[in-house]
C-alpha positions in Angstrom: 0.1 0.0 0.0 1.5 3.5 -0.8 2.8 5.9 1.7 0.1 8.0 3.5 -2.8 6.1 2.5 -4.0 4.1 5.5 -6.7 1.6 4.3 -8.1 -0.8 6.9 -11.0 -2.9 6.3 -13.4 -2.4 9.4 -16.6 -0.7 10.3 -17.1 2.9 9.8 -15.5 4.5 12.5 -13.9 6.5 15.4 -16.7 8.7 16.3 -15.6 12.3 15.9 -12.1 10.9 14.6 -12.2 12.4 11.3 -11.3 15.7 10.3 -11.7 16.5 6.6 -10.1 19.6 5.3 -11.3 20.3 1.9 -12.4 23.1 -0.2 -16.2 23.8 -0.6 -16.2 25.2 -4.0 -18.6 23.7 -6.4 -16.3 23.6 -9.3 -16.7 21.3 -12.0 -15.6 17.8 -11.7 -12.9 18.1 -14.8 -11.4 21.4 -13.2 -10.5 20.0 -9.9 -7.0 19.3 -9.5 -5.0 17.4 -6.6 -4.7 19.4 -3.7 -0.8 19.9 -2.4 -1.7 18.1 0.7 -4.3 15.0 0.6 -7.6 15.3 1.9 -8.5 12.8 4.7 -11.6 11.3 5.1 -13.2 7.9 6.6 -15.3 5.6 4.7 -17.5 2.7 6.1 -17.5 -0.2 3.8 -20.3 -2.1 5.7 -20.2 -5.4 4.7 -17.8 -8.0 2.9 -18.9 -8.4 -0.8 -17.9 -7.9 -4.4 -19.5 -4.6 -4.4 -17.0 -3.3 -1.9 -14.0 -4.7 -4.2 -13.6 -1.5 -6.5 -13.0 0.4 -3.3 -10.1 -1.9 -2.2 -8.9 -1.7 -5.6 -8.8 2.1 -5.6 -6.6 2.1 -2.3 -4.2 -0.9 -3.4 -3.6 0.7 -7.0 -3.1 4.4 -5.6 -6.6 5.9 -7.0 -7.3 7.7 -3.9 -4.0 9.6 -3.9 -4.5 10.4 -7.6 -7.6 12.0 -6.8 -6.3 14.0 -4.1 -7.5 11.9 -0.9 -6.0 9.9 2.1 -8.9 7.5 2.7 -9.4 5.4 6.3 -11.7 2.3 5.1 -13.4 0.1 7.6 -15.8 -3.0 7.9 -18.2 -3.6 10.7 -17.7 -6.2 13.2 -21.2 -7.8 12.6 -20.3 -8.1 8.7 -16.9 -9.6 9.6 -18.7 -12.2 11.7 -21.1 -12.7 9.1 -18.2 -13.4 6.8 -16.5 -15.6 9.0 -19.6 -17.9 8.9 -19.1 -18.3 5.2 -15.6 -18.7 5.2 -14.0 -15.3 4.6 -11.7 -14.1 7.5 -11.4 -10.4 7.9 -8.1 -9.6 10.2 -9.3 -8.2 13.6 -7.2 -5.1 13.0 -9.3 -4.1 10.0 -12.6 -4.4 12.2 -14.0 -1.3 14.4 -17.2 0.0 15.8 -19.2 2.9 14.8 -20.3 3.6 11.2 -22.6 6.3 12.1 -20.0 8.9 12.8 -18.1 8.6 9.4 -19.1 10.9 6.6 -19.2 8.4 3.6 -20.6 4.8 3.5 -20.4 2.3 0.9 -23.5 0.2 1.1 -27.1 -0.4 0.2 -29.4 2.5 -0.1 -32.3 0.5 1.0 -30.6 -0.6 4.3 -29.8 3.1 5.2 -33.4 4.4 4.5 -34.8 1.6 6.7 -32.2 2.1 9.5 -32.7 6.0 9.4 -36.2 5.9 9.2 -37.0 3.1 12.1 -34.0 3.4 14.0 -32.7 6.7 13.7 -29.7 6.0 11.9 -27.4 8.5 10.1 -29.4 10.3 7.2 -27.2 10.0 4.1 -27.7 10.5 0.4 -27.1 8.1 -2.2 -24.7 9.7 -4.6 -23.7 6.8 -6.7 -25.1 3.2 -7.1 -23.4 0.2 -8.4 -26.4 -2.1 -8.1 -29.7 -0.7 -9.3 -31.7 -4.1 -9.4 -31.7 -6.8 -6.9 -28.8 -9.5 -7.8 -28.8 -11.6 -4.7 -29.0 -15.5 -5.2 -30.9 -18.1 -3.0 -28.4 -21.1 -2.4 -29.4 -24.2 -0.7 -29.1 -28.2 -0.9 -29.4 -30.0 -4.0 -32.9 -31.4 -2.4 -34.4 -27.8 -3.0 -34.1 -27.7 -7.0 -36.2 -24.7 -8.1 -38.2 -21.6 -7.1 -41.5 -23.7 -6.5 -39.8 -26.0 -4.1 -39.2 -23.0 -1.6 -42.5 -22.4 -0.9 -43.6 -23.6 2.8 -39.5 -23.3 3.7 -37.4 -21.3 6.0 -35.4 -18.7 4.0 -32.7 -17.0 5.8 -31.9 -13.1 5.6 -29.0 -11.0 7.4 -31.1 -8.5 9.1 -34.3 -6.3 8.9 -34.1 -3.8 6.3 -30.9 -5.3 4.8 -30.8 -6.2 1.0 -31.3 -9.7 1.7 -34.5 -9.0 3.7 -35.8 -6.4 1.1 -35.0 -9.1 -1.4 -36.5 -11.6 0.3 -39.7 -9.6 0.6 -39.8 -8.4 -3.0 -39.2 -11.9 -4.5 -41.8 -13.7 -2.7 -44.4 -11.0 -3.6 -43.2 -11.2 -7.0 -44.1 -15.2 -6.7 -47.5 -14.3 -5.7 -46.8 -15.6 -2.3 -47.6 -13.9 1.3 -44.0 -13.6 3.0 -45.5 -14.0 6.6 -47.6 -17.2 5.4 -46.0 -18.7 2.4 -42.6 -18.9 3.5 -40.9 -18.2 6.7 -38.2 -15.6 6.9 -35.4 -15.9 9.3 -33.1 -13.2 10.4 -29.5 -13.9 10.9 -29.6 -16.6 8.3 -27.8 -15.5 5.4 -24.6 -17.4 5.7 -23.1 -20.6 4.3 -23.1 -22.0 7.9 -26.8 -21.2 8.5 -27.7 -23.7 5.6 -25.2 -26.3 6.1 -26.2 -26.6 9.8 -29.9 -26.5 8.9 -30.8 -23.2 11.0 -32.5 -22.5 7.5 -33.7 -24.5 4.4 -31.9 -21.9 2.0 -30.9 -18.4 2.1 -30.6 -15.4 0.4 -26.7 -14.5 -0.6 -24.4 -12.5 -2.2 -22.5 -13.3 -5.4 -19.6 -13.6 -3.1 -21.1 -16.4 -0.9 -23.0 -17.9 -4.1 -19.4 -18.7 -5.5 -18.2 -20.2 -2.5 -21.5 -22.5 -2.1 -20.2 -25.5 -4.3 -17.5 -26.0 -1.8 -19.9 -26.6 0.9 -22.4 -28.9 -0.7 -24.6 -26.0 -1.8 -26.1 -24.8 -5.2 -27.9 -21.9 -6.6 -31.6 -22.5 -6.7 -32.6 -19.1 -7.8 -30.8 -16.2 -9.6 -32.9 -13.1 -8.6 -31.3 -11.0 -11.3 -33.9 -12.5 -13.6 -36.9 -10.8 -11.7 -35.5 -7.4 -12.4 -36.6 -6.2 -9.1 -35.6 -2.2 -8.6 -33.2 -2.0 -5.7 -31.4 0.9 -4.0 -28.2 -1.5 -4.0 -24.6 -0.8 -3.1 -23.3 2.5 -3.7 -21.8 5.6 -2.2 -23.6 7.5 0.4 -22.7 10.8 2.1 -24.2 12.5 5.2 -26.3 15.2 4.2 -24.9 17.7 6.3 -21.1 16.7 5.6 -22.0 16.6 1.9 -23.0 20.3 1.8 -20.0 21.4 3.2 -17.5 19.1 1.6 -18.7 18.5 -1.8 -15.4 18.6 -3.4 -14.0 15.5 -1.4 -17.4 13.9 -2.2 -16.7 14.4 -6.1 -12.9 13.3 -5.6 -14.1 10.0 -4.0 -16.7 9.3 -6.7 -14.1 9.5 -9.4 -11.9 7.3 -7.6 -14.6 4.8 -7.6 -15.2 5.2 -11.5 -11.8 4.9 -12.0 -11.4 1.6 -10.1 -14.2 0.2 -12.0 -12.7 1.2 -15.1 -9.4 -0.5 -14.1 -11.1 -3.7 -13.0 -12.7 -3.9 -16.2 -9.3 -3.4 -18.0 -7.4 -5.5 -15.7 -8.8 -8.9 -14.3 -5.6 -9.2 -12.2 -5.9 -6.1 -10.2 -9.3 -7.5 -9.4 -8.2 -10.8 -8.1 -5.3 -9.3 -6.2 -7.4 -7.4 -4.1 -9.8 -10.3 -3.8 -6.8 -12.4 -2.4 -5.3 -9.5 -0.3 -8.5 -8.2 1.5 -10.7 -11.3 1.7 -8.6 -14.2 1.3 -10.2 -15.4 -2.0 -7.6 -17.1 -4.0 -9.9 -20.1 -5.7 -9.6 -19.3 -9.3 -13.3 -20.8 -9.9 -14.5 -18.5 -7.0 -12.8 -15.5 -8.6 -13.9 -16.1 -12.0 -17.7 -15.9 -10.9 -16.9 -12.7 -8.9 -15.4 -11.3 -12.0 -18.5 -11.7 -13.8 -20.2 -9.0 -11.4 -17.3 -6.7 -12.0 -18.1 -6.9 -15.7 -21.4 -5.7 -15.0 -20.8 -2.8 -12.8 -22.2 0.4 -14.3 -19.7 2.8 -15.8 -22.2 5.4 -15.3 -23.6 4.9 -11.6 -26.6 7.5 -11.3 -28.5 6.9 -8.1 -31.1 4.1 -8.1 -34.0 6.4 -7.9 -36.5 3.5 -9.0 -35.0 1.4 -6.2 -35.3 4.3 -3.5 -39.0 4.5 -4.4 -39.4 0.9 -4.5 -38.1 0.7 -0.6 -40.3 3.3 0.6 -43.3 1.5 -1.2 -42.2 -2.1 0.2 -41.9 -1.1 3.6 -44.8 1.6 3.5 -47.4 -1.0 4.6 -45.6 -2.1 7.9 -43.8 1.3 8.5 -46.0 4.4 8.3 -43.5 7.0 8.5 -42.1 5.4 5.3 -45.3 6.5 3.7 -44.3 10.3 4.8 -41.1 10.2 3.2 -40.1 11.2 -0.6 -37.5 9.8 -2.5 -35.4 13.1 -3.4 -34.7 13.0 0.5 -32.3 10.2 0.1 -30.5 11.0 -3.0 -28.4 13.6 -5.0 -27.6 12.8 -8.5 -25.8 16.2 -9.3 -22.1 14.6 -8.8 -22.5 11.9 -11.4 -24.3 14.3 -13.7 -21.6 16.6 -13.7 -18.9 14.1 -14.3 -21.0 12.6 -17.2 -21.5 16.0 -18.8 -17.9 16.9 -18.3 -16.9 13.5 -20.3 -14.9 12.2 -17.1 -17.1 8.9 -17.1 -16.7 8.3 -20.8 -13.0 9.2 -20.6 -12.5 6.6 -17.6 -13.4 3.6 -19.8 -11.0 4.4 -22.5 
């Protein structure tokens, strides 16, 4: 890792430990130049998934520095424990508490909205999205062969409001099922261990876990991508007050993410190196499955407005406060719009 760039996978954190000195000018993105001194910023990576790899690639290949940033990245303890249950071991020194104090979070817009409204979590706005539709998979034993076989079964998700919870509810309804009667949804059950230990019959899983499933005697029952379910999925979210005062820093971070996705698509070895370094994923077959997701990452990561609207609609019947909120409270598309108009997004692909 390059000098001056401290990137550690761990939850977001050190409350009040970030001091971000930066310009507040609303200059056009293509005119911003790297400052003489790198701008420090803390970032929560949330969970362990393929959608986080662009930010690891950005760290490993100096793309944050290129854009004038000194980025400190972390992952949550809960996410690290969930990953451990599926065979991915995150080093303890890269795990810390308190994501709420961090100005930028990389994760699902749907969980952020649910957490903010139901638990008073940080109010962030989505400024870029890498996942506009639900791309989770349902994995389980060979005895469950098809989607229809899942009726009446116990299906695991990670936590209330998480992408796996949103996905389980939305998918069950697409099947014409009542998610409270036709299936049993089990929290804390979105791991390979939960399935192999028969705590659940099947589980919603990320591409990373799906790629690891065959080694544990499990298989993909359903690829939820085929249902084209709108999702405010993994992307970049900034705390509203911080974004208003530190827009230049946010622009630089989005540019670094765009640069990382472009590099990953040009150079598969860069992706595999970060997978091996941070997630201990070295199996070529597993890496191959994960790289299929990389190819599908958007070159122009506009916020997933339809997914934000779908989140408010899905949870509205059970969470009355959801019905009082508007989608535009939870996204800001101006950064990606400006990068697009300036030609930066197109140039990054060349």
